[in-house]
C-alpha positions as MATLAB code, in Angstrom:
seq = 'MRTLTTFLRQVERNAPANFSRLCAEHGRGYGMVNRYISYCLSNGLIRVVAERRTRGRYPSRTYELSLRGATLLSLLGEKEA';
ca = [
     -31.989   42.267   12.716;
     -31.777   45.786   11.300;
     -32.892   47.368   14.580;
     -30.297   45.323   16.471;
     -27.529   46.614   14.222;
     -28.721   50.213   14.601;
     -28.766   49.747   18.377;
     -25.224   48.331   18.345;
     -24.020   51.202   16.148;
     -25.634   53.622   18.595;
     -23.755   52.013   21.504;
     -20.534   52.169   19.485;
     -21.065   55.827   18.560;
     -21.898   56.945   22.122;
     -19.430   54.745   24.007;
     -19.375   54.832   26.955;
     -23.154   55.103   26.664;
     -25.624   55.164   29.524;
     -29.286   54.171   29.515;
     -30.629   57.722   29.237;
     -28.427   58.617   26.292;
     -29.461   55.462   24.418;
     -33.130   56.312   24.974;
     -32.834   59.955   24.024;
     -30.878   59.692   20.782;
     -33.557   58.033   18.677;
     -36.524   58.663   20.954;
     -36.863   55.003   21.874;
     -38.929   53.981   24.859;
     -37.371   52.794   28.087;
     -38.858   49.316   27.723;
     -37.420   48.785   24.261;
     -33.948   49.974   25.246;
     -34.069   47.821   28.373;
     -34.892   44.732   26.268;
     -32.076   45.471   23.824;
     -29.581   45.990   26.646;
     -30.527   42.748   28.391;
     -30.435   40.804   25.094;
     -27.057   42.228   24.112;
     -25.573   41.650   27.568;
     -26.770   38.041   27.682;
     -25.274   37.359   24.231;
     -22.028   39.206   24.912;
     -22.554   41.917   22.280;
     -22.049   44.784   24.739;
     -20.357   44.951   28.115;
     -20.678   47.048   31.259;
     -17.777   49.474   31.535;
     -18.678   51.115   34.843;
     -21.345   50.818   37.482;
     -21.929   53.402   40.168;
     -24.500   53.793   42.882;
     -26.814   56.755   42.572;
     -29.776   58.002   44.560;
     -32.200   55.793   42.690;
     -33.119   52.176   43.144;
     -30.841   50.813   40.421;
     -27.169   51.566   39.807;
     -26.139   53.708   36.852;
     -24.248   51.659   34.269;
     -22.295   52.661   31.202;
     -21.935   50.311   28.246;
     -19.610   49.792   25.308;
     -19.455   47.431   22.381;
     -17.654   44.164   23.086;
     -15.299   42.399   20.698;
     -18.080   40.016   19.728;
     -20.443   42.907   19.007;
     -17.822   44.695   16.919;
     -17.248   41.509   14.922;
     -20.983   41.138   14.322;
     -21.240   44.759   13.148;
     -18.345   44.347   10.741;
     -19.825   41.137    9.315;
     -23.253   42.695    8.878;
     -21.708   45.840    7.428;
     -19.961   43.777    4.737;
     -23.164   41.882    4.035;
     -25.178   45.104    3.537;
     -22.554   46.647    1.233;
];
């Protein structure tokens, strides 16, 4: 749960954050960041702000914290304090 909150705080701090920036900030691997992004998107904790086609196979997406994710962070922040 602690790593999820640090990931959500990272998205909040870098909003609008892209995949590369999320990987580079804490030196996390691509696989781990990909799992966190898919988990958070499926649970509505983050949302896609923009999606644009690039030269690569997959589109480039930018993410930000959703209202549900912000609520979770505030609840967990009160619990830790």
